[in-house]
C-alpha positions in Angstrom: 92.1 76.3 47.9 90.8 75.5 51.7 91.8 78.3 53.2 90.8 80.3 50.5 87.3 78.6 51.2 87.1 79.2 54.9 88.1 83.0 54.4 84.7 83.3 52.4 82.7 81.8 55.3 84.1 83.7 57.5 83.7 86.8 55.9 79.3 85.8 55.3 79.7 85.5 59.1 80.8 88.4 59.7 79.1 90.0 57.5 75.6 88.4 58.5 76.0 89.6 62.0 72.6 88.9 63.2 71.0 92.0 64.4 69.5 90.2 67.4 69.4 93.2 70.1 71.0 96.7 69.2 72.4 99.3 71.5 73.9 103.0 70.5 76.5 103.6 72.9 77.9 107.0 73.8 81.2 108.7 73.8 84.2 106.6 71.6 87.6 106.2 74.4 91.0 104.0 73.7 89.6 100.0 74.7 90.2 98.9 77.8 90.5 95.6 79.8 87.1 94.2 80.2 85.8 93.3 83.5 84.3 89.9 82.9 80.4 88.6 84.4 80.6 87.8 87.8 79.3 84.2 88.0 80.8 83.1 91.6 84.5 81.9 92.4 86.5 79.5 90.2 86.9 76.4 90.4 91.4 75.6 92.0 93.0 77.6 89.5 96.1 75.6 90.5 95.0 72.4 89.2 96.8 72.5 85.7 94.7 73.1 82.4 91.9 72.1 82.2 92.1 71.7 78.5 94.3 68.6 78.8 92.2 67.1 80.6 88.5 68.2 78.9 90.1 68.5 75.4 88.4 65.4 72.9 89.2 66.4 68.9 91.2 68.8 68.2 89.9 69.9 64.8 92.0 73.1 63.1 92.3 74.6 59.8 95.1 72.5 57.4 98.5 74.1 58.7 97.7 75.2 62.1 97.5 73.3 65.2 95.7 72.9 68.8 96.4 72.3 71.9 96.4 72.9 75.6 98.8 75.9 76.4 101.6 75.5 78.8 101.5 76.5 82.2 98.2 76.3 84.3 95.9 78.7 82.9 92.9 77.5 81.3 94.4 77.9 77.7 94.2 77.0 74.4 96.4 77.6 71.8 95.4 78.1 68.1 98.7 78.4 66.4 100.5 78.1 62.4 104.0 77.1 62.4 104.9 77.8 66.3 103.0 81.3 65.8 100.7 81.9 68.6 96.9 83.0 66.7 95.3 82.9 69.2 93.5 81.2 72.4 90.6 79.9 73.9 90.0 80.1 77.3 87.3 78.1 79.7 86.5 78.9 83.3 84.3 76.4 85.4 81.8 77.7 88.4 81.2 75.7 90.8 77.7 75.8 91.2 77.8 75.5 95.2 79.7 79.0 95.3 77.7 80.3 92.2 74.6 82.0 94.0 73.4 83.7 91.1 73.0 80.5 89.2 71.6 79.3 92.7 69.2 81.7 92.1 67.9 81.2 87.9 67.9 77.6 88.8 65.0 78.7 91.1 62.8 80.7 89.4 63.0 78.1 86.4 61.1 75.6 89.3 64.4 73.1 88.9 65.5 72.0 93.0 69.1 72.6 93.6 70.8 69.7 95.6 73.7 66.9 94.7 71.0 63.9 94.1 68.8 65.9 91.0 70.4 64.7 87.6 70.4 67.7 85.6 70.5 66.3 82.6 67.4 64.3 82.6 65.3 65.2 79.7 62.7 66.5 83.1 65.0 69.4 83.7 66.0 69.9 79.6 64.3 72.1 78.8 64.7 74.4 82.1 68.1 73.8 81.6 68.1 75.7 78.5 66.4 78.8 79.9 68.2 78.9 82.8 72.2 79.2 80.5 69.6 82.1 78.7 68.7 83.4 81.0 72.5 83.3 82.4 73.8 85.0 78.6 70.6 87.8 79.0 72.7 88.7 82.0 75.9 89.0 80.1 75.3 91.1 77.4 73.9 93.1 80.1 76.9 93.6 80.9 78.7 93.8 78.2 76.6 97.2 77.6 76.9 98.2 80.4 80.9 97.6 80.4 81.2 99.7 77.1 78.6 102.3 78.1 82.0 104.8 78.3 83.4 103.4 76.1 81.8 103.9 72.3 80.3 106.1 70.6 77.5 107.1 68.2 79.5 104.9 65.2 80.3 102.3 66.6 76.8 99.8 67.4 76.9 96.7 69.8 75.0 93.7 68.0 74.6 90.2 69.1 73.6 87.2 68.3 70.9 84.8 69.4 71.4 81.9 71.5 71.3 78.2 69.9 71.1 76.0 71.8 74.2 74.0 71.1 76.0 70.2 72.6 78.8 71.0 74.7 80.2 67.8 74.4 77.5 65.5 76.4 75.6 68.3 77.8 73.3 70.5 75.6 74.6 74.2 76.2 74.5 77.4 74.0 76.5 79.4 72.3 76.5 82.6 72.1 78.0 85.9 71.0 78.1 89.7 70.5 80.3 92.5 68.2 81.2 96.3 68.7 80.0 97.5 64.4 81.3 100.8 63.1 78.7 102.1 61.5 81.3 102.5 58.2 80.6 98.2 58.4 83.8 97.1 60.1 84.1 95.1 63.2 86.1 97.1 66.5 85.3 93.8 68.1 83.7 90.1 68.1 83.5 87.8 71.0 82.2 83.7 70.8 80.9 81.5 73.6 79.5 78.4 74.4 78.0 78.0 78.1 77.4 74.2 79.7 75.7 73.4 82.9 77.1 69.4 84.7 74.2 69.4 87.3 78.3 70.4 89.5 79.6 73.1 87.7 79.8 75.8 84.7 81.5 75.9 81.9 82.3 79.2 79.7 84.7 78.8 76.4 85.8 82.2 75.2 87.0 83.5 72.1 87.5 86.8 70.5 88.9 89.6 68.5 89.1 92.2 70.4 92.0 94.4 71.5 90.6 95.2 75.9 90.8 91.4 75.9 93.8 90.1 77.6 93.3 86.4 77.2 91.1 84.0 75.0 91.8 86.8 72.6 92.5 86.6 68.2 95.1 89.3 67.3 93.0 89.4 63.9 89.8 88.7 62.7 91.1 87.5 59.8 92.6 84.2 62.3 88.9 84.4 64.4 87.1 84.0 60.9 88.9 81.0 59.3 88.6 79.3 63.4 85.8 79.9 64.2 83.4 76.6 62.9 86.9 74.3 64.3 86.1 75.4 67.5 82.1 75.5 67.2 83.7 71.7 66.8 86.2 71.4 69.6 82.9 73.2 71.6 81.1 69.6 70.1 83.7 67.0 71.1 84.4 68.3 74.6 85.6 64.9 76.9 82.5 66.8 79.1 81.1 65.7 81.6 
């Protein structure tokens, strides 16, 4: 019964994807690896899987399991009966290595320095505006990347960014999808982004044949897991 409820919930979520911003893109061809938005150099990948440190309540549907994947890759594994259904990826970008985000902070009249309390109420609205600017750039990069991939039968549709808690941080939830004119979903992406004053955290998963990591093989499973992902993001041990 619970699984049926989540299937219905997932279907509603997919059908009600907001049309916030639509772009009809040219010529369709087979999917390729998506180039991520360049936001600076990542933290040391040899420090181990960060999910082992930050995962709080591992919310999951009945008979599903959520745990840090084995190895150093920053992946969270979602599985059922020993089978991995999908993964969630987190990328951590130190502010010192991220000139683009530094410029966005300055543009929002936020001083840059180790002594600044970015989580104070004084800067919360500005931080949210900076995160929304990052999401807007991410959407633009996605559209540019897809210009050689989609035809007129595929439409890009973006979710309106929403302020949400990411651990103890104030973050932004965002997402986008490639929709067939017939109503089917070619791909769907869900992301969270947050900033703690020294690091930018970007958490992503998707249904997308062209994505190598941080993805679900079946759209149905992503739809079922979506509300649990929101709960996991809110309960992370961040900062």
